N, C-alpha and C positions, 0 to 999 in steps of 0.2 A: 505494497499500495506507500506505504515510503518512497520506493523508486516511483511509483506511479507520481505522486504530486512531486516530487525531483523535477520529475519530466516536462509537467506540464509547466511549471513557474518556468522551466526555462525555456519553455516556446510559449508562452505567455511575452517575461523578456526579451526573448529574439526578437515578435515581435512589434512589443512597442516600438525596439529599439530602431526596426526596419520606419516606422510608425514616423516618429523622432528625422530619422534619417531623410525621410521624403519631403517633412515641412520641412527641414532645413535647403533641401534641395532646390524648392519650391521657391521658399522667400530669396534663394539668391537669382533664383529664373526672375522673379518679380522683379527685383532691384536691377536686373538688367535691362529689359524689357523697358520696365518706365523711360528710365537714362535714357533707351536707343530712341522708346517715344516720340520724349523731349528733345530731343535733336534733331528727328527731323521733321515729320508730318502736327507733331502735339506741340512745338516752335512757339512759346508763352507770348509773342512775340513779333511773329508773323501776321501780316496785316487781320488778313480773313479772324485766325485766331483770336487776334486780340476783340474784335468784331463782335466775336461770339462768346467769348468771355463778359463779355461789357453789358453785352442783350440779353447774358443765359444768368447774372452776378442775382447769388438774393437775400446780397449780406448787409443788407440795410445800412445799419450802423457807419460802417466803413464808406460806402455812399455818402451818407451824412454827411461825414467829416471830410473828406472831398471836397462834398461842394461848399461846404464852411472853409475851407482853405482854402477857394479858388474866389468866394467872397472876400478873403482877409487878405486878398492876392499874398498868399504862401503858395505860388504856383511851383514851389520847388516840393514843397510837401506835399502837395496834391496828385503830384505824379507818381511820388513815390507809396502814394495809397492806391490809388490804379496800377502800378504796377505789381504791388504786391496781391489782387487782386486777379490778374491777368495770370498772373504766376501760377497763384496758389489755386484754380480753375481750372488750367491745368495742368496741373501737378495729380489733381486728386477724377483727372479725366484719364493720362496714362494711369495712375495706379489701378486704375478700377479693366481697362483695355488690358495689360501688365499680366493681371490677377484672371483673368479671361481664357489669356495666350497658357500662361503655365499652366492652370489646371487641362486646357484642351492637352497639352504635351505630356502631366504628370498621365493622363487617363489612359495617350495613346505607349504608356511605356508600363504599363500592365499586363 
């Protein structure tokens, strides 16, 4: 009976180790793919991407801060807020796409 328990325990530990390794591999794939996307099609400061990020933003607090900065003549600060909004939007988009790509790749490895 003890031999069976030991065997089951070892098998479970090996399964958990494989799952953790797959999780680390997925995380690495997501990081690489997100960086690749941000350097290419998801470049936050490409004109079309910039316009999309501004149009899709739901961060009304930051938009309000940006508008206040513009009203007060703090154009550089307004630009920094706008850049942060745009970069943040595209980082989220790249992260989501990279996760989908990694999940498909990982599914193909099983």
